[in-house]
Short mmCIF file of the C-alpha atoms (twelve columns), coordinates in Angstrom:
data_MODEL
# 
_entry.id   MODEL 
# 
loop_
_atom_site.group_PDB 
_atom_site.id 
_atom_site.type_symbol 
_atom_site.label_atom_id 
_atom_site.label_alt_id 
_atom_site.label_comp_id 
_atom_site.label_asym_id 
_atom_site.label_seq_id 
_atom_site.Cartn_x 
_atom_site.Cartn_y 
_atom_site.Cartn_z 
_atom_site.pdbx_PDB_model_num 
ATOM 1   C CA . MET A 1   -0.068  -0.009 -0.011 1 
ATOM 2   C CA . GLU A 2   1.356   3.323  -1.023 1 
ATOM 3   C CA . HIS A 3   2.049   6.155  1.668  1 
ATOM 4   C CA . PRO A 4   -0.286  9.160  1.330  1 
ATOM 5   C CA . ILE A 5   1.619   12.146 -0.015 1 
ATOM 6   C CA . LEU A 6   2.156   14.220 3.058  1 
ATOM 7   C CA . PHE A 7   4.404   17.364 2.649  1 
ATOM 8   C CA . LEU A 8   6.328   17.274 6.036  1 
ATOM 9   C CA . SER A 9   6.799   13.482 5.930  1 
ATOM 10  C CA . LEU A 10  8.091   13.684 2.407  1 
ATOM 11  C CA . ILE A 11  10.722  16.203 3.449  1 
ATOM 12  C CA . LEU A 12  11.774  14.086 6.385  1 
ATOM 13  C CA . ASP A 13  11.961  10.961 4.129  1 
ATOM 14  C CA . LYS A 14  14.105  12.964 1.692  1 
ATOM 15  C CA . LEU A 15  16.468  13.701 4.636  1 
ATOM 16  C CA . GLY A 16  16.802  9.908  5.224  1 
ATOM 17  C CA . LEU A 17  14.754  9.975  8.323  1 
ATOM 18  C CA . PRO A 18  12.181  7.225  9.143  1 
ATOM 19  C CA . ALA A 19  9.203   9.560  8.215  1 
ATOM 20  C CA . TYR A 20  6.429   6.792  7.825  1 
ATOM 21  C CA . GLY A 21  6.710   4.861  11.100 1 
ATOM 22  C CA . GLY A 22  8.847   1.839  12.156 1 
ATOM 23  C CA . ASN A 23  9.841   -0.071 15.250 1 
ATOM 24  C CA . THR A 24  12.504  2.282  16.563 1 
ATOM 25  C CA . VAL A 25  11.914  5.227  18.912 1 
ATOM 26  C CA . LEU A 26  12.926  7.744  16.368 1 
ATOM 27  C CA . ALA A 27  10.408  6.185  13.835 1 
ATOM 28  C CA . LYS A 28  7.757   6.488  16.343 1 
ATOM 29  C CA . LEU A 29  8.668   10.022 17.229 1 
ATOM 30  C CA . LEU A 30  8.530   10.953 13.386 1 
ATOM 31  C CA . ALA A 31  5.321   9.087  12.587 1 
ATOM 32  C CA . PRO A 32  3.119   11.379 10.297 1 
ATOM 33  C CA . TYR A 33  0.654   11.820 13.119 1 
ATOM 34  C CA . MET A 34  3.337   12.966 15.534 1 
ATOM 35  C CA . VAL A 35  5.029   15.429 12.922 1 
ATOM 36  C CA . TYR A 36  1.670   17.005 12.255 1 
ATOM 37  C CA . SER A 37  0.841   17.389 15.906 1 
ATOM 38  C CA . TYR A 38  4.302   19.008 16.346 1 
ATOM 39  C CA . PHE A 39  3.485   21.299 13.496 1 
ATOM 40  C CA . THR A 40  -0.037  22.118 15.006 1 
ATOM 41  C CA . CYS A 41  1.713   23.105 18.400 1 
ATOM 42  C CA . LEU A 42  4.530   25.203 16.618 1 
ATOM 43  C CA . PHE A 43  1.818   26.832 14.526 1 
ATOM 44  C CA . LEU A 44  -0.170  27.730 17.642 1 
ATOM 45  C CA . ILE A 45  2.836   29.106 19.479 1 
ATOM 46  C CA . ILE A 46  3.900   31.412 16.491 1 
ATOM 47  C CA . ILE A 47  0.245   32.594 16.094 1 
ATOM 48  C CA . GLY A 48  0.116   33.206 19.878 1 
ATOM 49  C CA . LYS A 49  3.459   35.160 19.749 1 
ATOM 50  C CA . TRP A 50  2.267   37.187 16.708 1 
ATOM 51  C CA . GLY A 51  -1.261  37.969 18.288 1 
ATOM 52  C CA . THR A 52  0.274   39.302 21.480 1 
ATOM 53  C CA . ALA A 53  3.326   41.097 20.128 1 
ATOM 54  C CA . LYS A 54  1.751   44.473 20.392 1 
ATOM 55  C CA . LEU A 55  -1.209  44.654 22.779 1 
ATOM 56  C CA . GLU A 56  -3.343  47.970 22.827 1 
ATOM 57  C CA . LEU A 57  -5.758  49.188 25.510 1 
ATOM 58  C CA . ILE A 58  -8.386  49.365 22.768 1 
ATOM 59  C CA . PRO A 59  -7.967  46.142 20.718 1 
ATOM 60  C CA . ARG A 60  -8.110  46.159 16.911 1 
ATOM 61  C CA . GLY A 61  -7.156  44.062 13.963 1 
ATOM 62  C CA . LYS A 62  -5.670  40.713 15.017 1 
ATOM 63  C CA . GLN A 63  -5.741  41.577 18.817 1 
ATOM 64  C CA . ASN A 64  -9.524  42.113 18.459 1 
ATOM 65  C CA . PHE A 65  -9.913  38.765 16.584 1 
ATOM 66  C CA . PHE A 66  -7.899  36.851 19.162 1 
ATOM 67  C CA . GLU A 67  -9.536  38.463 22.241 1 
ATOM 68  C CA . PHE A 68  -12.930 37.572 20.790 1 
ATOM 69  C CA . ILE A 69  -11.973 33.985 20.570 1 
ATOM 70  C CA . VAL A 70  -10.495 33.886 24.276 1 
ATOM 71  C CA . GLU A 71  -13.509 35.856 25.583 1 
ATOM 72  C CA . ALA A 72  -15.964 33.421 23.924 1 
ATOM 73  C CA . LEU A 73  -14.241 30.446 25.299 1 
ATOM 74  C CA . ARG A 74  -13.882 32.153 28.733 1 
ATOM 75  C CA . ASP A 75  -17.613 33.091 28.954 1 
ATOM 76  C CA . PHE A 76  -18.701 29.585 27.556 1 
ATOM 77  C CA . SER A 77  -16.461 27.899 30.092 1 
ATOM 78  C CA . ARG A 78  -17.540 30.094 33.188 1 
ATOM 79  C CA . ASP A 79  -21.279 29.348 32.226 1 
ATOM 80  C CA . ASN A 80  -20.683 25.534 32.379 1 
ATOM 81  C CA . LEU A 81  -18.623 25.423 35.682 1 
ATOM 82  C CA . PRO A 82  -19.945 25.626 39.166 1 
ATOM 83  C CA . ASN A 83  -17.622 28.390 40.585 1 
ATOM 84  C CA . GLU A 84  -14.711 30.830 39.852 1 
ATOM 85  C CA . GLU A 85  -12.098 28.581 41.442 1 
ATOM 86  C CA . VAL A 86  -12.914 25.675 39.061 1 
ATOM 87  C CA . PHE A 87  -13.085 28.039 36.295 1 
ATOM 88  C CA . ARG A 88  -9.613  29.524 37.045 1 
ATOM 89  C CA . MET A 89  -8.184  25.849 37.387 1 
ATOM 90  C CA . THR A 90  -9.582  24.549 34.105 1 
ATOM 91  C CA . PHE A 91  -9.876  27.257 31.684 1 
ATOM 92  C CA . PRO A 92  -6.282  27.265 30.452 1 
ATOM 93  C CA . LEU A 93  -6.653  23.557 29.751 1 
ATOM 94  C CA . ILE A 94  -10.177 23.844 28.122 1 
ATOM 95  C CA . ALA A 95  -8.766  26.783 25.812 1 
ATOM 96  C CA . THR A 96  -5.691  24.723 24.851 1 
ATOM 97  C CA . PHE A 97  -7.788  21.720 24.121 1 
ATOM 98  C CA . PHE A 98  -10.125 23.793 21.973 1 
ATOM 99  C CA . LEU A 99  -7.422  25.698 19.843 1 
ATOM 100 C CA . TYR A 100 -5.345  22.560 19.404 1 
ATOM 101 C CA . ILE A 101 -8.011  20.151 18.397 1 
ATOM 102 C CA . LEU A 102 -9.748  22.693 16.026 1 
ATOM 103 C CA . THR A 103 -6.351  23.517 14.398 1 
ATOM 104 C CA . ALA A 104 -5.429  19.817 14.201 1 
ATOM 105 C CA . ASN A 105 -8.708  19.181 12.588 1 
ATOM 106 C CA . LEU A 106 -8.582  21.975 10.023 1 
ATOM 107 C CA . ILE A 107 -5.170  21.245 8.776  1 
ATOM 108 C CA . GLY A 108 -6.276  18.008 7.366  1 
ATOM 109 C CA . LEU A 109 -8.319  19.975 4.816  1 
ATOM 110 C CA . ILE A 110 -5.005  21.369 3.329  1 
ATOM 111 C CA . PRO A 111 -3.476  19.258 0.513  1 
ATOM 112 C CA . GLY A 112 -0.307  17.488 1.724  1 
ATOM 113 C CA . PHE A 113 -1.322  17.573 5.238  1 
ATOM 114 C CA . MET A 114 -3.188  15.246 7.529  1 
ATOM 115 C CA . SER A 115 -5.277  15.738 10.768 1 
ATOM 116 C CA . PRO A 116 -3.340  14.361 13.927 1 
ATOM 117 C CA . THR A 117 -6.741  13.983 15.490 1 
ATOM 118 C CA . ALA A 118 -7.589  11.264 12.860 1 
ATOM 119 C CA . ASN A 119 -5.110  9.229  14.794 1 
ATOM 120 C CA . LEU A 120 -6.375  7.306  17.802 1 
ATOM 121 C CA . ASN A 121 -3.178  7.759  19.814 1 
ATOM 122 C CA . VAL A 122 -3.642  11.586 19.693 1 
ATOM 123 C CA . THR A 123 -7.289  11.624 20.650 1 
ATOM 124 C CA . LEU A 124 -6.606  9.056  23.367 1 
ATOM 125 C CA . GLY A 125 -3.784  11.203 24.676 1 
ATOM 126 C CA . CYS A 126 -6.095  14.177 25.057 1 
ATOM 127 C CA . THR A 127 -8.810  12.080 26.601 1 
ATOM 128 C CA . LEU A 128 -6.577  10.706 29.327 1 
ATOM 129 C CA . ILE A 129 -5.362  14.155 30.268 1 
ATOM 130 C CA . THR A 130 -9.095  15.098 30.835 1 
ATOM 131 C CA . ILE A 131 -9.817  12.013 32.748 1 
ATOM 132 C CA . VAL A 132 -6.746  12.242 34.943 1 
ATOM 133 C CA . TYR A 133 -7.555  15.939 35.754 1 
ATOM 134 C CA . TYR A 134 -11.101 15.632 36.542 1 
ATOM 135 C CA . HIS A 135 -10.198 12.935 39.133 1 
ATOM 136 C CA . PHE A 136 -7.470  15.293 40.364 1 
ATOM 137 C CA . LEU A 137 -10.245 18.071 40.856 1 
ATOM 138 C CA . GLY A 138 -12.388 15.446 42.665 1 
ATOM 139 C CA . PHE A 139 -9.714  14.844 45.220 1 
ATOM 140 C CA . ARG A 140 -8.812  18.406 45.286 1 
ATOM 141 C CA . PHE A 141 -12.161 19.578 46.300 1 
ATOM 142 C CA . HIS A 142 -13.529 16.593 48.262 1 
ATOM 143 C CA . GLY A 143 -10.359 14.974 49.466 1 
ATOM 144 C CA . LEU A 144 -10.847 11.067 50.006 1 
ATOM 145 C CA . GLY A 145 -14.620 11.646 50.331 1 
ATOM 146 C CA . TYR A 146 -14.368 11.785 46.468 1 
ATOM 147 C CA . LEU A 147 -14.361 8.056  46.548 1 
ATOM 148 C CA . LYS A 148 -17.827 8.076  48.027 1 
ATOM 149 C CA . SER A 149 -19.240 9.181  44.561 1 
ATOM 150 C CA . PHE A 150 -18.243 5.673  43.443 1 
ATOM 151 C CA . MET A 151 -20.228 3.982  46.199 1 
ATOM 152 C CA . GLY A 152 -23.621 5.188  45.576 1 
ATOM 153 C CA . PRO A 153 -26.112 6.966  47.976 1 
ATOM 154 C CA . ILE A 154 -26.478 3.905  50.374 1 
ATOM 155 C CA . ILE A 155 -23.501 2.109  51.644 1 
ATOM 156 C CA . TRP A 156 -24.987 -1.351 51.244 1 
ATOM 157 C CA . ILE A 157 -25.377 -1.063 47.591 1 
ATOM 158 C CA . ALA A 158 -21.644 -0.024 47.290 1 
ATOM 159 C CA . PRO A 159 -20.593 -3.645 45.988 1 
ATOM 160 C CA . MET A 160 -23.080 -2.979 43.106 1 
ATOM 161 C CA . MET A 161 -22.399 0.619  42.389 1 
ATOM 162 C CA . ILE A 162 -18.542 0.425  42.319 1 
ATOM 163 C CA . PRO A 163 -18.226 -1.838 39.285 1 
ATOM 164 C CA . ILE A 164 -20.958 0.203  37.571 1 
ATOM 165 C CA . GLU A 165 -19.116 3.450  38.202 1 
ATOM 166 C CA . ILE A 166 -15.895 1.874  37.139 1 
ATOM 167 C CA . PHE A 167 -17.253 0.759  33.755 1 
ATOM 168 C CA . SER A 168 -19.007 4.310  33.541 1 
ATOM 169 C CA . HIS A 169 -15.528 5.995  33.697 1 
ATOM 170 C CA . ILE A 170 -14.033 3.504  31.403 1 
ATOM 171 C CA . GLY A 171 -16.841 4.295  28.957 1 
ATOM 172 C CA . ARG A 172 -15.948 7.972  29.106 1 
ATOM 173 C CA . ILE A 173 -12.509 7.232  27.785 1 
ATOM 174 C CA . LEU A 174 -13.942 5.231  24.853 1 
ATOM 175 C CA . SER A 175 -16.519 7.686  24.188 1 
ATOM 176 C CA . LEU A 176 -14.505 10.945 24.192 1 
ATOM 177 C CA . SER A 177 -11.571 9.430  22.198 1 
ATOM 178 C CA . PHE A 178 -13.341 7.365  19.729 1 
ATOM 179 C CA . ARG A 179 -15.903 10.168 18.897 1 
ATOM 180 C CA . LEU A 180 -13.187 12.449 17.822 1 
ATOM 181 C CA . PHE A 181 -11.135 9.844  16.004 1 
ATOM 182 C CA . GLY A 182 -14.003 8.247  14.211 1 
ATOM 183 C CA . ASN A 183 -15.431 11.535 12.809 1 
ATOM 184 C CA . LEU A 184 -12.021 12.870 11.637 1 
ATOM 185 C CA . VAL A 185 -10.745 9.532  10.176 1 
ATOM 186 C CA . SER A 186 -14.074 9.111  8.252  1 
ATOM 187 C CA . LYS A 187 -13.536 12.675 6.775  1 
ATOM 188 C CA . GLU A 188 -10.145 11.586 5.726  1 
ATOM 189 C CA . ILE A 189 -11.287 8.406  3.958  1 
ATOM 190 C CA . LEU A 190 -14.198 10.035 2.391  1 
ATOM 191 C CA . LEU A 191 -11.946 12.768 0.855  1 
ATOM 192 C CA . GLY A 192 -9.417  10.158 -0.271 1 
ATOM 193 C CA . ILE A 193 -12.178 8.102  -2.025 1 
ATOM 194 C CA . LEU A 194 -13.541 11.217 -3.838 1 
ATOM 195 C CA . VAL A 195 -10.030 12.194 -5.011 1 
ATOM 196 C CA . MET A 196 -9.430  8.724  -6.293 1 
ATOM 197 C CA . LEU A 197 -12.752 8.378  -8.052 1 
ATOM 198 C CA . ALA A 198 -13.584 12.059 -9.251 1 
ATOM 199 C CA . GLY A 199 -10.307 13.909 -9.317 1 
ATOM 200 C CA . PRO A 200 -8.696  16.138 -6.757 1 
ATOM 201 C CA . PHE A 201 -10.568 19.405 -7.691 1 
ATOM 202 C CA . LEU A 202 -14.388 19.947 -7.677 1 
ATOM 203 C CA . ALA A 203 -15.509 16.713 -6.313 1 
ATOM 204 C CA . PRO A 204 -14.107 16.873 -2.807 1 
ATOM 205 C CA . LEU A 205 -15.122 20.477 -2.283 1 
ATOM 206 C CA . PRO A 206 -18.764 19.689 -0.778 1 
ATOM 207 C CA . VAL A 207 -17.108 17.161 1.615  1 
ATOM 208 C CA . MET A 208 -14.395 19.760 2.374  1 
ATOM 209 C CA . VAL A 209 -17.008 22.422 3.278  1 
ATOM 210 C CA . LEU A 210 -18.874 20.029 5.337  1 
ATOM 211 C CA . GLY A 211 -15.510 18.989 6.880  1 
ATOM 212 C CA . VAL A 212 -14.988 22.517 8.223  1 
ATOM 213 C CA . LEU A 213 -18.104 22.406 10.089 1 
ATOM 214 C CA . VAL A 214 -17.291 18.845 11.413 1 
ATOM 215 C CA . CYS A 215 -13.915 20.341 12.712 1 
ATOM 216 C CA . PHE A 216 -15.557 22.900 14.722 1 
ATOM 217 C CA . ILE A 217 -18.332 20.803 16.004 1 
ATOM 218 C CA . GLN A 218 -15.925 17.935 17.146 1 
ATOM 219 C CA . ALA A 219 -13.673 20.467 18.864 1 
ATOM 220 C CA . LEU A 220 -16.722 22.086 20.706 1 
ATOM 221 C CA . VAL A 221 -18.055 18.485 21.648 1 
ATOM 222 C CA . PHE A 222 -14.733 17.624 23.324 1 
ATOM 223 C CA . ILE A 223 -14.600 20.738 25.430 1 
ATOM 224 C CA . VAL A 224 -18.241 20.452 26.273 1 
ATOM 225 C CA . LEU A 225 -17.785 17.061 27.760 1 
ATOM 226 C CA . SER A 226 -14.593 17.911 29.489 1 
ATOM 227 C CA . LEU A 227 -16.395 20.736 31.114 1 
ATOM 228 C CA . ALA A 228 -19.292 18.394 32.118 1 
ATOM 229 C CA . TYR A 229 -16.750 16.082 33.695 1 
ATOM 230 C CA . PHE A 230 -15.055 18.759 35.520 1 
ATOM 231 C CA . ALA A 231 -18.110 20.128 36.914 1 
ATOM 232 C CA . GLY A 232 -19.297 16.670 37.864 1 
ATOM 233 C CA . ALA A 233 -16.206 15.954 39.802 1 
ATOM 234 C CA . VAL A 234 -16.342 19.044 41.989 1 
ATOM 235 C CA . GLU A 235 -20.045 19.086 42.760 1 
ATOM 236 C CA . GLU A 236 -21.460 17.946 45.957 1 
ATOM 237 C CA . HIS A 237 -22.547 14.199 45.976 1 
ATOM 238 C CA . HIS A 238 -25.757 13.573 47.844 1 
# 
C-alpha cells in the first residue's frame, strides 16, 4: 500500500529519516501523526506570539480577533462550571484543548497535510489528560470523600455501584477518544475516495465544506464533555 503524499513527511523522508513509522523510537517520534501534531503546536505558538506582540488598550485588527476567541471560550467555560475557582483551574486546559483540536482538525483539509486527530493515539492522549485531571479535581475539592461518589447513596449497595461506576468512567474514555477519532478519520477516508474516483478538484469540495463544520463541532463537543466531567467531579454528591 502506498503512503499518502504528506508534505512534511516527504521532506523528512528525503532527509533520510524514518518518516512513515517503524519499530525504532525515532520512527515512532517521526510518525506522520506525531509530525503534524508538532506542526500544530508550533503553529499555535507562532500565532500566539504574533497575536500578542503589540497589545493595545483598545483592541483592533488581529488583537480584536484573538480577544474575541478567548472571551468566547472564557464565557462559555464559566457558564458551564460551578464556581470561579474551578473556572480558574480548568480554563487554560479547556482553551488549549479547543485551539489544538480545532487547528489539528482543520489542517487535514489542506492538500499534503493530515489531521493528527485522525489518529487514535492523539485523541486518546487528550482524553487521558481530561480523565486524570477531573479525578485530580475531585480529590482536590473533596479529599478522600471523592471516593464516596463511586459507592452510591447507600453504603449497602456499594458492591454493586462500584463496578458500575468503574465501567462508566472507562466508557468516558472510549466515548471521548473514539468520537473525535472516528469523525476525523471518516472525513479523511471520504476525501481520499472522492479524490481517487472523481479527481482532486471539484468533487471533494462539498465534503471539505462539510469537513470545516465537522472540525468545529468536534472541537466543541470535546470541550463540552470535558467541562461536564470537571463540573461533575467538584459538585457535592448527595
